[in-house]
C-alpha positions as a printed Julia matrix, in Angstrom:
78×3 Matrix{Float64}:
  -0.25  -0.1    -0.22
   1.47   3.38   -0.99
   1.15   6.34    1.25
  -0.9    9.52    0.32
   1.48  12.45    0.15
  -1.69  14.96   -0.73
  -2.17  17.72    1.66
  -5.53  19.08    0.39
  -8.35  17.71   -2.11
  -7.65  18.02   -5.59
  -9.5   20.8    -7.68
  -9.96  24.65   -7.2
 -10.32  26.45   -3.72
 -13.34  28.03   -4.29
 -14.23  29.49   -0.68
 -12.09  29.77    2.42
 -13.03  31.05    6.06
 -10.16  30.56    8.39
 -10.02  26.68    8.88
 -12.87  25.56    6.35
 -12.8   25.48    2.25
 -14.63  24.4    -0.5
 -12.81  22.79   -3.12
 -14.48  22.31   -6.49
 -13.5   18.75   -8.13
 -14.26  17.91  -11.41
 -15.27  14.36  -12.26
 -13.65  14.11  -15.53
 -10.24  15.73  -14.48
 -10.03  13.71  -11.22
 -11.77  10.46  -11.82
  -9.84   8.43   -9.08
 -10.51  10.91   -6.53
 -14.3   11.26   -7.42
 -14.68   7.72   -7.89
 -13.33   7.36   -4.24
 -15.82   9.85   -3.03
 -18.93   7.86   -4.83
 -17.76   4.81   -3.07
 -17.43   6.29    0.48
 -21.32   7.93    0.07
 -22.09   4.29   -0.73
 -21.01   3.0     2.55
 -23.94   5.11    4.12
 -26.6    5.37    1.15
 -27.54   1.6    -0.34
 -29.36   2.83   -3.22
 -26.29   4.47   -4.4
 -25.32   3.18   -7.52
 -23.38   5.5    -9.5
 -19.41   5.34   -8.67
 -18.01   4.76  -12.14
 -19.14   7.31  -14.5
 -18.03  10.61  -12.5
 -17.52  12.4   -16.1
 -20.37  14.83  -16.37
 -20.23  15.77  -12.4
 -18.59  18.61  -10.22
 -17.97  17.75   -6.68
 -18.03  19.94   -3.93
 -15.58  19.08   -0.76
 -15.76  20.81    2.53
 -12.44  20.47    4.32
 -11.29  21.42    7.68
  -7.45  22.73    7.89
  -5.11  21.83   10.52
  -1.59  21.34   10.94
  -1.38  18.37    9.19
  -3.31  19.53    5.93
  -7.01  19.44    4.95
  -9.18  16.7     6.16
 -12.83  16.13    4.44
 -15.73  17.13    6.47
 -18.53  16.4     3.71
 -18.99  16.66    0.15
 -22.08  17.15   -2.44
 -22.27  16.38   -6.18
 -23.98  18.01   -8.89
């Protein structure tokens, strides 16, 4: 297993307020990251079936910043 060295989600930071930030992630450009977000959601939503075709979606990730980097608080897609 490889260690992840990323300190923030991929994509553009579109909002920041102190330690909270929103990132906009294109499902086409960051396919693996978007698929992993969908698989994470599937743990909580049994009826969620879409996790492989992320191309037409934008994902918005809310992240909390501390001294180790950003941590995902939540996300939604449209």
